[in-house]
C-alpha positions in Angstrom: -6.0 -4.0 33.9 -4.0 -1.5 31.8 -1.7 -3.2 29.2 2.0 -2.4 29.6 2.8 -0.7 26.3 6.5 -0.6 27.1 6.8 -4.4 27.3 8.5 -6.2 24.4 6.1 -7.5 21.7 6.6 -11.2 20.9 4.5 -11.1 17.8 6.0 -9.4 14.7 2.6 -8.0 13.6 2.9 -4.3 13.1 6.0 -4.2 15.3 7.6 -1.3 13.4 4.7 1.0 14.1 5.0 0.3 17.8 8.7 1.1 17.8 8.1 4.5 16.1 4.8 5.4 17.8 6.2 8.3 19.9 7.8 10.0 16.9 4.7 9.5 14.8 2.5 11.0 17.5 4.8 14.0 17.8 4.7 14.6 14.0 1.0 14.2 13.9 0.4 16.7 16.7 2.7 19.2 15.0 0.8 18.9 11.7 -2.7 18.9 13.2 -2.0 21.8 15.4 -1.3 24.0 12.4 -5.0 23.8 11.4 -3.9 23.4 7.8 -4.5 19.6 7.5 -6.5 19.0 4.3 -5.8 22.4 2.9 -5.6 22.7 -0.9 -2.3 24.5 -0.4 0.7 22.2 -0.4 1.9 21.8 3.2 5.7 21.7 3.9 5.3 18.3 5.6 3.5 16.8 2.6 6.1 18.2 0.2 8.9 16.8 2.4 7.2 13.4 2.5 6.9 13.3 -1.3 10.5 14.3 -1.7 11.8 11.7 0.8 9.7 9.0 -0.8 10.9 9.9 -4.3 14.5 9.9 -3.2 14.2 6.5 -1.4 12.6 5.0 -4.4 15.1 6.4 -6.9 12.4 8.5 -8.7 12.1 12.2 -9.5 8.7 12.6 -8.0 6.2 11.0 -5.6 2.6 11.9 -4.8 1.1 11.7 -1.3 -2.5 10.8 -1.2 -5.2 10.6 1.5 -5.4 6.8 1.7 -4.2 3.6 0.3 -7.5 3.3 -1.7 -6.9 6.7 -3.3 -3.3 5.7 -4.1 -4.5 2.4 -5.7 -7.1 4.3 -7.7 -4.5 6.6 -9.0 -2.2 3.7 -9.9 -5.0 2.1 -11.9 -5.6 5.3 -13.8 -1.9 5.4 -14.8 -2.4 1.9 -16.3 -5.1 3.2 -18.5 -7.5 0.4 -17.6 -10.6 0.0 -19.9 -13.8 -2.0 -19.7 -12.9 -5.6 -20.5 -9.4 -5.4 -19.1 -8.8 -7.8 -16.2 -7.2 -7.2 -12.8 -6.4 -10.2 -10.6 -6.7 -9.5 -6.8 -6.2 -11.8 -3.8 -9.2 -13.4 -2.1 -8.2 -11.9 1.2 -7.8 -8.2 1.5 -9.5 -4.9 1.8 -12.7 -4.5 -0.2 -11.4 -1.2 -1.6 -8.9 -3.2 -3.8 -11.7 -4.9 -5.7 -13.8 -1.8 -5.6 -11.1 0.4 -7.1 -10.5 -2.2 -9.9 -14.2 -2.4 -10.6 -14.4 1.4 -10.6 -11.6 1.6 -13.2 -13.8 -0.6 -15.4 -11.9 -3.8 -15.0 -13.2 -7.3 -14.7 -12.0 -8.5 -11.3 -10.6 -12.1 -11.0 -10.0 -13.4 -7.6 -6.9 -15.5 -6.8 -6.7 -17.9 -3.9 -4.3 -17.2 -1.0 -2.3 -19.8 1.0 -1.5 -20.0 4.7 0.8 -17.0 4.4 -2.3 -15.0 3.4 -0.8 -14.1 0.0 -1.4 -15.4 -3.5 1.4 -17.6 -4.9 2.6 -17.8 -8.5 1.3 -21.4 -8.8 -2.2 -20.1 -8.1 -1.8 -16.9 -10.2 -0.3 -18.3 -13.4 -3.4 -20.2 -14.5 -5.5 -17.1 -14.0 -3.5 -14.9 -16.4 -5.1 -14.2 -19.8 -4.5 -12.0 -22.8 -6.9 -9.5 -21.0 -4.9 -9.4 -17.8 -3.6 -5.9 -17.3 -2.5 -6.1 -13.6 -2.0 -8.5 -10.7 -2.4 -7.0 -7.3 0.0 -8.4 -4.6 -1.1 -7.3 -1.2 0.1 -8.1 2.3 -2.0 -9.1 5.2 -1.1 -8.8 8.9 2.3 -7.3 8.1 3.4 -10.2 6.0 4.9 -9.0 2.7 3.8 -10.5 -0.5 6.4 -12.5 -2.4 8.2 -10.5 -5.1 7.8 -11.9 -8.6 10.9 -11.9 -10.9 11.3 -8.6 -12.8 9.3 -6.5 -10.4 10.4 -3.0 -9.3 12.9 -2.9 -6.5 11.9 -2.2 -2.9 11.7 1.5 -2.1 14.1 1.1 0.8 13.5 0.3 4.4 13.0 2.3 7.6 13.4 3.7 9.9 10.4 5.7 8.8 9.5 8.6 11.1 
């Protein structure tokens, strides 16, 4: 039996991507058909994505990267992490989060998550030390992490093409 992909989805998990799947596939086909994907030369689509992201986040620049892992590694480099520095990560998430923290030379401390699959302040606060340089708040199954007071504002909302 073939699933009906046009039927409404009753679970909110990854709903947005289903709603924009046709537009995403069109954009992907256009970019892949150029044969320039992965080229060292900046592609107009990548430049446009970086410009749009910077605008929506209220920044002058943004950098597109090949994966979330690469983006996280880049973010850790900007924090100037050194051996002995500590990064707190949630116990549930992609292995690349802990791997990137370890690769940066940090000591990785694991925070418990609750039934929302995210770490909560009550569980994070006791883990903070003078060596803590970063706390990673990830989301799982399309559930956003809570936003701690004083954190950067959201970079806007869709619709993302």
